[in-house]
C-alpha positions in Angstrom: -0.1 0.1 -0.1 3.0 2.1 0.2 3.0 2.4 -3.5 0.0 4.4 -3.6 1.3 8.1 -2.2 4.3 9.7 -3.0 6.9 9.2 -0.7 7.5 11.9 1.7 10.7 14.1 2.1 12.6 13.4 5.7 15.5 15.5 5.1 14.8 19.7 5.7 16.0 20.9 2.1 16.0 24.5 1.4 12.7 25.5 -1.1 14.8 28.1 -2.7 17.3 25.8 -4.1 15.2 23.4 -5.5 14.7 24.0 -9.3 11.4 22.6 -10.9 12.3 19.6 -12.7 12.0 19.1 -16.3 10.0 15.7 -17.2 11.6 13.6 -19.7 9.2 13.2 -22.6 9.4 9.5 -22.8 8.5 9.3 -19.4 5.3 11.3 -20.0 4.6 9.1 -22.9 4.8 5.7 -20.1 2.5 7.7 -17.6 -0.1 8.1 -20.3 0.5 4.8 -21.7 -0.3 3.6 -18.2 -3.2 5.7 -17.6 -4.8 4.2 -21.0 -4.3 0.9 -19.7 -6.0 1.1 -16.7 -8.6 3.2 -17.9 -9.2 0.1 -20.2 -9.0 -2.3 -17.6 -11.8 0.0 -16.4 -14.1 -0.5 -19.2 -13.5 -4.3 -18.9 -14.3 -4.5 -15.6 -17.5 -2.5 -16.1 -18.2 -4.7 -18.8 -17.8 -7.9 -16.8 -20.3 -6.4 -13.9 -23.0 -5.3 -16.4 -22.8 -8.5 -18.2 -23.5 -10.5 -15.0 -26.5 -7.9 -15.0 -27.8 -9.1 -17.7 -27.5 -13.0 -16.9 -29.5 -12.6 -13.5 -31.9 -10.6 -15.5 -32.1 -12.7 -18.5 -34.3 -14.9 -16.3 -36.9 -12.3 -15.8 -37.3 -12.6 -19.5 -38.8 -16.3 -19.5 -40.5 -17.0 -16.4 -39.3 -20.5 -14.9 -41.4 -23.9 -15.0 -40.2 -24.3 -11.5 -40.3 -21.9 -8.5 -36.4 -22.4 -7.7 -33.8 -19.6 -8.7 -31.9 -21.9 -10.6 -28.1 -21.6 -11.2 -28.1 -18.3 -13.8 -27.7 -15.7 -10.6 -24.6 -17.9 -9.3 -22.7 -17.3 -13.1 -23.8 -13.4 -12.8 -22.9 -12.8 -9.8 -19.2 -14.6 -10.4 -19.0 -12.2 -13.4 -19.9 -8.8 -11.2 -17.2 -10.4 -8.6 -14.4 -10.8 -10.9 -15.4 -7.4 -12.4 -15.1 -6.0 -8.9 -11.8 -7.9 -8.6 -10.8 -6.7 -11.7 -11.1 -3.0 -10.8 -9.1 -3.8 -7.3 -6.0 -5.4 -9.4 -6.0 -3.0 -11.9 -6.0 0.0 -9.4 -2.8 -1.5 -7.2 -1.1 -2.5 -10.8 -1.5 0.9 -12.3 0.0 2.5 -9.1 2.6 -0.4 -8.7 3.9 0.5 -12.5 3.7 4.1 -12.0 6.4 3.8 -9.1 8.1 1.7 -11.6 8.0 4.1 -14.1 9.5 6.6 -11.6 12.2 4.3 -10.2 13.0 3.2 -13.9 12.7 -0.1 -13.2 9.6 -1.5 -15.1 9.4 -5.0 -16.0 6.1 -6.1 -17.8 4.9 -8.8 -15.6 3.2 -11.7 -17.5 1.2 -13.0 -14.0 -1.6 -10.9 -14.8 -2.3 -11.4 -18.1 -2.3 -15.4 -17.5 -4.5 -14.5 -14.6 -7.1 -12.6 -16.4 -7.2 -15.0 -19.5 -7.7 -17.8 -17.0 -10.9 -16.1 -15.3 -12.2 -15.1 -18.8 -11.8 -18.7 -19.9 -13.5 -19.8 -17.2 -16.5 -17.1 -17.4 -16.6 -18.1 -21.2 -17.4 -21.9 -20.2 -19.5 -21.1 -17.6 -22.0 -19.3 -20.3 -21.4 -21.9 -23.0 -22.6 -24.5 -19.9 -25.4 -22.2 -19.1 -26.7 -21.9 -22.1 -26.8 -25.2 -23.6 -28.2 -26.7 -20.3 -31.3 -24.3 -20.4 -34.0 -26.2 -21.5 -35.7 -24.9 -24.8 -39.5 -24.2 -25.3 -40.0 -22.3 -28.3 -44.0 -22.2 -27.6 -42.7 -19.6 -24.4 -42.9 -15.9 -25.4 -40.4 -13.3 -23.9 -42.2 -11.4 -20.9 -41.0 -8.2 -20.0 -41.1 -6.2 -16.9 
């Protein structure tokens, strides 16, 4: 969590001796790219959470034959939770990369790409399972709220 805040100066330095630092243009580009990546992760998280809500709401388009809630809400909940975890992880990653860019020690990690790819594959498999295990009744019409 220390990466979330800028370091505090501990030594007392005269304020008038410090010259304003001019940022390197490549470092500025790196920071802007980091922000764009962060915003892309935020869009992905919002999409996952929205898709989870849509899956839960699909149940209301076709009233169930039985009174049990079924498994659709579980899949929607999982999508929403993965979206929330994506928000948390991407925020942490943004600040870690920002710190690494400032320290000039950035190395691209593969674990986040692999972790998120695995999560999307599992969610996609859940959707395929959910869609193909729903009973099909062509005589039933859609009922909108």
